[in-house]
PQR file of N, CA, C, O and H, with PARSE charges and radii, in Angstrom:
ATOM      1  N   MET A   1      -8.671 -10.445 -10.922 -0.4000 1.5000
ATOM      2  CA  MET A   1      -8.063  -9.898  -9.724 -0.0000 2.0000
ATOM      3  C   MET A   1      -6.994  -8.890 -10.142  0.5500 1.7000
ATOM      4  O   MET A   1      -6.132  -9.185 -10.969 -0.5500 1.4000
ATOM      5  N   PHE A   2      -7.067  -7.724  -9.570 -0.4000 1.5000
ATOM      6  CA  PHE A   2      -6.070  -6.685  -9.813 -0.0000 2.0000
ATOM      7  C   PHE A   2      -5.086  -6.659  -8.655  0.5500 1.7000
ATOM      8  O   PHE A   2      -5.490  -6.622  -7.493 -0.5500 1.4000
ATOM      9  H   PHE A   2      -7.768  -7.484  -8.898  0.4000 1.0000
ATOM     10  N   ARG A   3      -3.798  -6.678  -8.969 -0.4000 1.5000
ATOM     11  CA  ARG A   3      -2.759  -6.546  -7.953 -0.0000 2.0000
ATOM     12  C   ARG A   3      -2.227  -5.126  -8.025  0.5500 1.7000
ATOM     13  O   ARG A   3      -1.699  -4.709  -9.056 -0.5500 1.4000
ATOM     14  H   ARG A   3      -3.471  -6.708  -9.913  0.4000 1.0000
ATOM     15  N   TRP A   4      -2.363  -4.394  -6.954 -0.4000 1.5000
ATOM     16  CA  TRP A   4      -1.974  -2.990  -6.912 -0.0000 2.0000
ATOM     17  C   TRP A   4      -0.614  -2.806  -6.262  0.5500 1.7000
ATOM     18  O   TRP A   4      -0.263  -3.500  -5.308 -0.5500 1.4000
ATOM     19  H   TRP A   4      -2.792  -4.733  -6.116  0.4000 1.0000
ATOM     20  N   GLY A   5       0.143  -1.857  -6.797 -0.4000 1.5000
ATOM     21  CA  GLY A   5       1.372  -1.374  -6.192 -0.0000 2.0000
ATOM     22  C   GLY A   5       1.222   0.128  -6.005  0.5500 1.7000
ATOM     23  O   GLY A   5       0.892   0.840  -6.953 -0.5500 1.4000
ATOM     24  H   GLY A   5      -0.142  -1.293  -7.572  0.4000 1.0000
ATOM     25  N   VAL A   6       1.460   0.611  -4.801 -0.4000 1.5000
ATOM     26  CA  VAL A   6       1.250   2.022  -4.484 -0.0000 2.0000
ATOM     27  C   VAL A   6       2.596   2.665  -4.174  0.5500 1.7000
ATOM     28  O   VAL A   6       3.373   2.150  -3.370 -0.5500 1.4000
ATOM     29  H   VAL A   6       1.728   0.032  -4.031  0.4000 1.0000
ATOM     30  N   LEU A   7       2.863   3.800  -4.822 -0.4000 1.5000
ATOM     31  CA  LEU A   7       4.140   4.496  -4.672 -0.0000 2.0000
ATOM     32  C   LEU A   7       4.009   5.718  -3.776  0.5500 1.7000
ATOM     33  O   LEU A   7       4.379   6.825  -4.168 -0.5500 1.4000
ATOM     34  H   LEU A   7       2.232   4.219  -5.475  0.4000 1.0000
ATOM     35  N   SER A   8       3.485   5.518  -2.580 -0.4000 1.5000
ATOM     36  CA  SER A   8       3.342   6.638  -1.653 -0.0000 2.0000
ATOM     37  C   SER A   8       2.783   6.145  -0.326  0.5500 1.7000
ATOM     38  O   SER A   8       2.054   5.154  -0.273 -0.5500 1.4000
ATOM     39  H   SER A   8       3.184   4.619  -2.261  0.4000 1.0000
ATOM     40  N   THR A   9       3.134   6.848   0.737 -0.4000 1.5000
ATOM     41  CA  THR A   9       2.517   6.616   2.039 -0.0000 2.0000
ATOM     42  C   THR A   9       1.819   7.893   2.505  0.5500 1.7000
ATOM     43  O   THR A   9       1.574   8.077   3.697 -0.5500 1.4000
ATOM     44  H   THR A   9       3.726   7.653   0.693  0.4000 1.0000
ATOM     45  N   ALA A  10       1.505   8.762   1.563 -0.4000 1.5000
ATOM     46  CA  ALA A  10       0.884  10.054   1.869 -0.0000 2.0000
ATOM     47  C   ALA A  10      -0.544   9.874   2.396  0.5500 1.7000
ATOM     48  O   ALA A  10      -1.137   8.802   2.278 -0.5500 1.4000
ATOM     49  H   ALA A  10       1.704   8.613   0.595  0.4000 1.0000
ATOM     50  N   LYS A  11      -1.067  10.930   2.967 -0.4000 1.5000
ATOM     51  CA  LYS A  11      -2.386  10.921   3.596 -0.0000 2.0000
ATOM     52  C   LYS A  11      -3.488  10.444   2.653  0.5500 1.7000
ATOM     53  O   LYS A  11      -4.336   9.650   3.062 -0.5500 1.4000
ATOM     54  H   LYS A  11      -0.585  11.801   3.063  0.4000 1.0000
ATOM     55  N   ILE A  12      -3.496  10.902   1.417 -0.4000 1.5000
ATOM     56  CA  ILE A  12      -4.542  10.501   0.467 -0.0000 2.0000
ATOM     57  C   ILE A  12      -4.537   8.989   0.260  0.5500 1.7000
ATOM     58  O   ILE A  12      -5.594   8.373   0.125 -0.5500 1.4000
ATOM     59  H   ILE A  12      -2.807  11.546   1.086  0.4000 1.0000
ATOM     60  N   GLY A  13      -3.361   8.404   0.235 -0.4000 1.5000
ATOM     61  CA  GLY A  13      -3.269   6.954   0.103 -0.0000 2.0000
ATOM     62  C   GLY A  13      -3.755   6.225   1.338  0.5500 1.7000
ATOM     63  O   GLY A  13      -4.509   5.256   1.247 -0.5500 1.4000
ATOM     64  H   GLY A  13      -2.503   8.905   0.345  0.4000 1.0000
ATOM     65  N   ARG A  14      -3.315   6.704   2.499 -0.4000 1.5000
ATOM     66  CA  ARG A  14      -3.707   6.071   3.765 -0.0000 2.0000
ATOM     67  C   ARG A  14      -5.205   6.154   4.014  0.5500 1.7000
ATOM     68  O   ARG A  14      -5.810   5.204   4.510 -0.5500 1.4000
ATOM     69  H   ARG A  14      -2.703   7.491   2.572  0.4000 1.0000
ATOM     70  N   GLU A  15      -5.799   7.279   3.674 -0.4000 1.5000
ATOM     71  CA  GLU A  15      -7.200   7.511   4.026 -0.0000 2.0000
ATOM     72  C   GLU A  15      -8.193   7.185   2.915  0.5500 1.7000
ATOM     73  O   GLU A  15      -9.359   6.915   3.203 -0.5500 1.4000
ATOM     74  H   GLU A  15      -5.307   8.052   3.271  0.4000 1.0000
ATOM     75  N   GLN A  16      -7.766   7.203   1.659 -0.4000 1.5000
ATOM     76  CA  GLN A  16      -8.701   7.005   0.553 -0.0000 2.0000
ATOM     77  C   GLN A  16      -8.358   5.782  -0.310  0.5500 1.7000
ATOM     78  O   GLN A  16      -9.169   4.866  -0.448 -0.5500 1.4000
ATOM     79  H   GLN A  16      -6.819   7.422   1.425  0.4000 1.0000
ATOM     80  N   LEU A  17      -7.170   5.777  -0.879 -0.4000 1.5000
ATOM     81  CA  LEU A  17      -6.816   4.751  -1.861 -0.0000 2.0000
ATOM     82  C   LEU A  17      -6.671   3.354  -1.251  0.5500 1.7000
ATOM     83  O   LEU A  17      -7.300   2.406  -1.722 -0.5500 1.4000
ATOM     84  H   LEU A  17      -6.511   6.521  -0.768  0.4000 1.0000
ATOM     85  N   LEU A  18      -5.858   3.222  -0.220 -0.4000 1.5000
ATOM     86  CA  LEU A  18      -5.606   1.901   0.348 -0.0000 2.0000
ATOM     87  C   LEU A  18      -6.861   1.264   0.946  0.5500 1.7000
ATOM     88  O   LEU A  18      -7.092   0.077   0.719 -0.5500 1.4000
ATOM     89  H   LEU A  18      -5.347   3.992   0.162  0.4000 1.0000
ATOM     90  N   PRO A  19      -7.680   2.002   1.700 -0.5600 1.5000
ATOM     91  CA  PRO A  19      -8.926   1.386   2.180  0.2800 2.0000
ATOM     92  C   PRO A  19      -9.836   0.928   1.033  0.5500 1.7000
ATOM     93  O   PRO A  19     -10.494  -0.108   1.138 -0.5500 1.4000
ATOM     94  N   ALA A  20      -9.873   1.688  -0.044 -0.4000 1.5000
ATOM     95  CA  ALA A  20     -10.708   1.304  -1.190 -0.0000 2.0000
ATOM     96  C   ALA A  20     -10.200   0.018  -1.841  0.5500 1.7000
ATOM     97  O   ALA A  20     -10.993  -0.836  -2.235 -0.5500 1.4000
ATOM     98  H   ALA A  20      -9.339   2.529  -0.129  0.4000 1.0000
ATOM     99  N   ILE A  21      -8.889  -0.117  -1.953 -0.4000 1.5000
ATOM    100  CA  ILE A  21      -8.315  -1.338  -2.529 -0.0000 2.0000
ATOM    101  C   ILE A  21      -8.647  -2.536  -1.648  0.5500 1.7000
ATOM    102  O   ILE A  21      -9.084  -3.576  -2.141 -0.5500 1.4000
ATOM    103  H   ILE A  21      -8.244   0.577  -1.633  0.4000 1.0000
ATOM    104  N   VAL A  22      -8.440  -2.385  -0.351 -0.4000 1.5000
ATOM    105  CA  VAL A  22      -8.689  -3.478   0.591 -0.0000 2.0000
ATOM    106  C   VAL A  22     -10.169  -3.872   0.613  0.5500 1.7000
ATOM    107  O   VAL A  22     -10.497  -5.053   0.722 -0.5500 1.4000
ATOM    108  H   VAL A  22      -8.086  -1.540   0.050  0.4000 1.0000
ATOM    109  N   ASP A  23     -11.050  -2.894   0.512 -0.4000 1.5000
ATOM    110  CA  ASP A  23     -12.491  -3.161   0.558 -0.0000 2.0000
ATOM    111  C   ASP A  23     -13.060  -3.676  -0.763  0.5500 1.7000
ATOM    112  O   ASP A  23     -14.184  -4.177  -0.797 -0.5500 1.4000
ATOM    113  H   ASP A  23     -10.784  -1.934   0.423  0.4000 1.0000
ATOM    114  N   SER A  24     -12.302  -3.557  -1.841 -0.4000 1.5000
ATOM    115  CA  SER A  24     -12.819  -3.983  -3.142 -0.0000 2.0000
ATOM    116  C   SER A  24     -12.888  -5.508  -3.226  0.5500 1.7000
ATOM    117  O   SER A  24     -12.179  -6.220  -2.515 -0.5500 1.4000
ATOM    118  H   SER A  24     -11.389  -3.150  -1.813  0.4000 1.0000
ATOM    119  N   GLU A  25     -13.735  -5.974  -4.087 -0.4000 1.5000
ATOM    120  CA  GLU A  25     -13.896  -7.417  -4.272 -0.0000 2.0000
ATOM    121  C   GLU A  25     -12.864  -8.004  -5.230  0.5500 1.7000
ATOM    122  O   GLU A  25     -12.635  -9.213  -5.227 -0.5500 1.4000
ATOM    123  H   GLU A  25     -14.310  -5.395  -4.665  0.4000 1.0000
ATOM    124  N   ASN A  26     -12.245  -7.163  -6.042 -0.4000 1.5000
ATOM    125  CA  ASN A  26     -11.334  -7.688  -7.064 -0.0000 2.0000
ATOM    126  C   ASN A  26      -9.959  -7.036  -7.038  0.5500 1.7000
ATOM    127  O   ASN A  26      -9.267  -7.020  -8.056 -0.5500 1.4000
ATOM    128  H   ASN A  26     -12.432  -6.181  -6.044  0.4000 1.0000
ATOM    129  N   GLY A  27      -9.554  -6.499  -5.895 -0.4000 1.5000
ATOM    130  CA  GLY A  27      -8.238  -5.885  -5.796 -0.0000 2.0000
ATOM    131  C   GLY A  27      -7.479  -6.376  -4.580  0.5500 1.7000
ATOM    132  O   GLY A  27      -8.076  -6.695  -3.552 -0.5500 1.4000
ATOM    133  H   GLY A  27     -10.116  -6.511  -5.068  0.4000 1.0000
ATOM    134  N   VAL A  28      -6.174  -6.434  -4.700 -0.4000 1.5000
ATOM    135  CA  VAL A  28      -5.316  -6.815  -3.586 -0.0000 2.0000
ATOM    136  C   VAL A  28      -4.094  -5.903  -3.605  0.5500 1.7000
ATOM    137  O   VAL A  28      -3.554  -5.602  -4.669 -0.5500 1.4000
ATOM    138  H   VAL A  28      -5.689  -6.175  -5.535  0.4000 1.0000
ATOM    139  N   LEU A  29      -3.669  -5.473  -2.443 -0.4000 1.5000
ATOM    140  CA  LEU A  29      -2.487  -4.625  -2.336 -0.0000 2.0000
ATOM    141  C   LEU A  29      -1.258  -5.517  -2.357  0.5500 1.7000
ATOM    142  O   LEU A  29      -0.991  -6.238  -1.396 -0.5500 1.4000
ATOM    143  H   LEU A  29      -4.108  -5.718  -1.579  0.4000 1.0000
ATOM    144  N   SER A  30      -0.519  -5.469  -3.439 -0.4000 1.5000
ATOM    145  CA  SER A  30       0.645  -6.324  -3.602 -0.0000 2.0000
ATOM    146  C   SER A  30       1.901  -5.696  -3.011  0.5500 1.7000
ATOM    147  O   SER A  30       2.712  -6.385  -2.393 -0.5500 1.4000
ATOM    148  H   SER A  30      -0.736  -4.884  -4.220  0.4000 1.0000
ATOM    149  N   ALA A  31       2.063  -4.371  -3.203 -0.4000 1.5000
ATOM    150  CA  ALA A  31       3.287  -3.717  -2.736 -0.0000 2.0000
ATOM    151  C   ALA A  31       3.031  -2.247  -2.442  0.5500 1.7000
ATOM    152  O   ALA A  31       2.130  -1.622  -3.002 -0.5500 1.4000
ATOM    153  H   ALA A  31       1.404  -3.811  -3.705  0.4000 1.0000
ATOM    154  N   ILE A  32       3.853  -1.718  -1.544 -0.4000 1.5000
ATOM    155  CA  ILE A  32       3.818  -0.294  -1.243 -0.0000 2.0000
ATOM    156  C   ILE A  32       5.256   0.197  -1.131  0.5500 1.7000
ATOM    157  O   ILE A  32       6.117  -0.493  -0.586 -0.5500 1.4000
ATOM    158  H   ILE A  32       4.585  -2.226  -1.089  0.4000 1.0000
ATOM    159  N   ALA A  33       5.504   1.392  -1.651 -0.4000 1.5000
ATOM    160  CA  ALA A  33       6.851   1.961  -1.638 -0.0000 2.0000
ATOM    161  C   ALA A  33       6.825   3.361  -1.042  0.5500 1.7000
ATOM    162  O   ALA A  33       5.852   4.103  -1.169 -0.5500 1.4000
ATOM    163  H   ALA A  33       4.805   1.952  -2.094  0.4000 1.0000
ATOM    164  N   SER A  34       7.933   3.691  -0.387 -0.4000 1.5000
ATOM    165  CA  SER A  34       8.117   5.011   0.203 -0.0000 2.0000
ATOM    166  C   SER A  34       9.613   5.290   0.228  0.5500 1.7000
ATOM    167  O   SER A  34      10.419   4.365   0.129 -0.5500 1.4000
ATOM    168  H   SER A  34       8.723   3.088  -0.283  0.4000 1.0000
ATOM    169  N   ARG A  35       9.986   6.546   0.360 -0.4000 1.5000
ATOM    170  CA  ARG A  35      11.408   6.854   0.531 -0.0000 2.0000
ATOM    171  C   ARG A  35      11.898   6.362   1.886  0.5500 1.7000
ATOM    172  O   ARG A  35      13.100   6.197   2.093 -0.5500 1.4000
ATOM    173  H   ARG A  35       9.331   7.298   0.441  0.4000 1.0000
ATOM    174  N   ASP A  36      10.970   6.128   2.806 -0.4000 1.5000
ATOM    175  CA  ASP A  36      11.277   5.655   4.157 -0.0000 2.0000
ATOM    176  C   ASP A  36      10.743   4.224   4.299  0.5500 1.7000
ATOM    177  O   ASP A  36       9.532   4.013   4.367 -0.5500 1.4000
ATOM    178  H   ASP A  36       9.994   6.262   2.638  0.4000 1.0000
ATOM    179  N   LEU A  37      11.641   3.257   4.343 -0.4000 1.5000
ATOM    180  CA  LEU A  37      11.238   1.849   4.395 -0.0000 2.0000
ATOM    181  C   LEU A  37      10.361   1.545   5.601  0.5500 1.7000
ATOM    182  O   LEU A  37       9.429   0.748   5.495 -0.5500 1.4000
ATOM    183  H   LEU A  37      12.625   3.428   4.288  0.4000 1.0000
ATOM    184  N   SER A  38      10.640   2.159   6.740 -0.4000 1.5000
ATOM    185  CA  SER A  38       9.828   1.882   7.927 -0.0000 2.0000
ATOM    186  C   SER A  38       8.380   2.317   7.729  0.5500 1.7000
ATOM    187  O   SER A  38       7.465   1.658   8.223 -0.5500 1.4000
ATOM    188  H   SER A  38      11.397   2.806   6.826  0.4000 1.0000
ATOM    189  N   LYS A  39       8.162   3.414   7.016 -0.4000 1.5000
ATOM    190  CA  LYS A  39       6.792   3.858   6.720 -0.0000 2.0000
ATOM    191  C   LYS A  39       6.105   2.874   5.780  0.5500 1.7000
ATOM    192  O   LYS A  39       4.935   2.542   5.967 -0.5500 1.4000
ATOM    193  H   LYS A  39       8.905   3.950   6.615  0.4000 1.0000
ATOM    194  N   ALA A  40       6.831   2.415   4.779 -0.4000 1.5000
ATOM    195  CA  ALA A  40       6.262   1.454   3.835 -0.0000 2.0000
ATOM    196  C   ALA A  40       5.906   0.147   4.542  0.5500 1.7000
ATOM    197  O   ALA A  40       4.844  -0.424   4.295 -0.5500 1.4000
ATOM    198  H   ALA A  40       7.782   2.685   4.627  0.4000 1.0000
ATOM    199  N   LYS A  41       6.784  -0.322   5.412 -0.4000 1.5000
ATOM    200  CA  LYS A  41       6.512  -1.559   6.147 -0.0000 2.0000
ATOM    201  C   LYS A  41       5.307  -1.408   7.068  0.5500 1.7000
ATOM    202  O   LYS A  41       4.449  -2.289   7.124 -0.5500 1.4000
ATOM    203  H   LYS A  41       7.646   0.143   5.613  0.4000 1.0000
ATOM    204  N   ALA A  42       5.243  -0.295   7.787 -0.4000 1.5000
ATOM    205  CA  ALA A  42       4.133  -0.071   8.717 -0.0000 2.0000
ATOM    206  C   ALA A  42       2.795  -0.016   7.984  0.5500 1.7000
ATOM    207  O   ALA A  42       1.821  -0.639   8.407 -0.5500 1.4000
ATOM    208  H   ALA A  42       5.940   0.421   7.741  0.4000 1.0000
ATOM    209  N   LEU A  43       2.755   0.725   6.899 -0.4000 1.5000
ATOM    210  CA  LEU A  43       1.511   0.838   6.140 -0.0000 2.0000
ATOM    211  C   LEU A  43       1.185  -0.483   5.440  0.5500 1.7000
ATOM    212  O   LEU A  43       0.019  -0.860   5.316 -0.5500 1.4000
ATOM    213  H   LEU A  43       3.546   1.231   6.555  0.4000 1.0000
ATOM    214  N   GLY A  44       2.216  -1.170   4.989 -0.4000 1.5000
ATOM    215  CA  GLY A  44       2.005  -2.472   4.370 -0.0000 2.0000
ATOM    216  C   GLY A  44       1.408  -3.478   5.340  0.5500 1.7000
ATOM    217  O   GLY A  44       0.520  -4.245   4.970 -0.5500 1.4000
ATOM    218  H   GLY A  44       3.163  -0.863   5.089  0.4000 1.0000
ATOM    219  N   GLU A  45       1.884  -3.482   6.570 -0.4000 1.5000
ATOM    220  CA  GLU A  45       1.328  -4.375   7.587 -0.0000 2.0000
ATOM    221  C   GLU A  45      -0.114  -4.001   7.900  0.5500 1.7000
ATOM    222  O   GLU A  45      -0.969  -4.871   8.065 -0.5500 1.4000
ATOM    223  H   GLU A  45       2.606  -2.858   6.871  0.4000 1.0000
ATOM    224  N   ARG A  46      -0.373  -2.720   7.977 -0.4000 1.5000
ATOM    225  CA  ARG A  46      -1.728  -2.238   8.292 -0.0000 2.0000
ATOM    226  C   ARG A  46      -2.749  -2.654   7.231  0.5500 1.7000
ATOM    227  O   ARG A  46      -3.885  -3.002   7.555 -0.5500 1.4000
ATOM    228  H   ARG A  46       0.322  -2.013   7.843  0.4000 1.0000
ATOM    229  N   PHE A  47      -2.332  -2.616   5.958 -0.4000 1.5000
ATOM    230  CA  PHE A  47      -3.265  -2.890   4.867 -0.0000 2.0000
ATOM    231  C   PHE A  47      -3.018  -4.227   4.161  0.5500 1.7000
ATOM    232  O   PHE A  47      -3.667  -4.519   3.156 -0.5500 1.4000
ATOM    233  H   PHE A  47      -1.410  -2.333   5.695  0.4000 1.0000
ATOM    234  N   GLY A  48      -2.104  -5.028   4.663 -0.4000 1.5000
ATOM    235  CA  GLY A  48      -1.903  -6.368   4.124 -0.0000 2.0000
ATOM    236  C   GLY A  48      -1.090  -6.467   2.849  0.5500 1.7000
ATOM    237  O   GLY A  48      -1.283  -7.397   2.066 -0.5500 1.4000
ATOM    238  H   GLY A  48      -1.576  -4.791   5.479  0.4000 1.0000
ATOM    239  N   ALA A  49      -0.182  -5.526   2.624 -0.4000 1.5000
ATOM    240  CA  ALA A  49       0.670  -5.591   1.433 -0.0000 2.0000
ATOM    241  C   ALA A  49       1.647  -6.760   1.553  0.5500 1.7000
ATOM    242  O   ALA A  49       2.146  -7.056   2.639 -0.5500 1.4000
ATOM    243  H   ALA A  49      -0.025  -4.770   3.260  0.4000 1.0000
ATOM    244  N   ARG A  50       1.905  -7.398   0.457 -0.4000 1.5000
ATOM    245  CA  ARG A  50       2.835  -8.526   0.451 -0.0000 2.0000
ATOM    246  C   ARG A  50       4.291  -8.075   0.459  0.5500 1.7000
ATOM    247  O   ARG A  50       5.166  -8.792   0.944 -0.5500 1.4000
ATOM    248  H   ARG A  50       1.500  -7.157  -0.425  0.4000 1.0000
ATOM    249  N   HIS A  51       4.552  -6.874  -0.083 -0.4000 1.5000
ATOM    250  CA  HIS A  51       5.917  -6.367  -0.191 -0.0000 2.0000
ATOM    251  C   HIS A  51       5.958  -4.896   0.210  0.5500 1.7000
ATOM    252  O   HIS A  51       4.988  -4.161   0.029 -0.5500 1.4000
ATOM    253  H   HIS A  51       3.841  -6.291  -0.477  0.4000 1.0000
ATOM    254  N   ALA A  52       7.098  -4.482   0.759 -0.4000 1.5000
ATOM    255  CA  ALA A  52       7.328  -3.075   1.079 -0.0000 2.0000
ATOM    256  C   ALA A  52       8.722  -2.704   0.585  0.5500 1.7000
ATOM    257  O   ALA A  52       9.667  -3.482   0.713 -0.5500 1.4000
ATOM    258  H   ALA A  52       7.886  -5.080   0.907  0.4000 1.0000
ATOM    259  N   PHE A  53       8.835  -1.505   0.020 -0.4000 1.5000
ATOM    260  CA  PHE A  53      10.103  -1.050  -0.545 -0.0000 2.0000
ATOM    261  C   PHE A  53      10.449   0.331  -0.011  0.5500 1.7000
ATOM    262  O   PHE A  53       9.565   1.158   0.214 -0.5500 1.4000
ATOM    263  H   PHE A  53       8.067  -0.873  -0.084  0.4000 1.0000
ATOM    264  N   GLY A  54      11.737   0.577   0.191 -0.4000 1.5000
ATOM    265  CA  GLY A  54      12.217   1.850   0.711 -0.0000 2.0000
ATOM    266  C   GLY A  54      12.730   2.787  -0.358  0.5500 1.7000
ATOM    267  O   GLY A  54      13.456   3.733  -0.053 -0.5500 1.4000
ATOM    268  H   GLY A  54      12.455  -0.095   0.009  0.4000 1.0000
ATOM    269  N   SER A  55      12.368   2.547  -1.602 -0.4000 1.5000
ATOM    270  CA  SER A  55      12.735   3.443  -2.704 -0.0000 2.0000
ATOM    271  C   SER A  55      11.735   3.224  -3.834  0.5500 1.7000
ATOM    272  O   SER A  55      10.942   2.283  -3.816 -0.5500 1.4000
ATOM    273  H   SER A  55      11.778   1.779  -1.850  0.4000 1.0000
ATOM    274  N   TYR A  56      11.797   4.115  -4.809 -0.4000 1.5000
ATOM    275  CA  TYR A  56      10.886   4.015  -5.944 -0.0000 2.0000
ATOM    276  C   TYR A  56      11.587   3.359  -7.115  0.5500 1.7000
ATOM    277  O   TYR A  56      10.985   3.182  -8.174 -0.5500 1.4000
ATOM    278  H   TYR A  56      12.441   4.879  -4.824  0.4000 1.0000
TER
END
């Protein structure tokens, strides 16, 4: 099992990377970070991240 941490809430992550992680059989989204904590929390809730951070 791979635990992923993503350091962005940019479009490429929202539309390509995060859906691929969620759909994979051996990956889980562990954390997401953004300069804006509210964006990290929102995207984390959407994709099931265990942690959200407002800085890198």
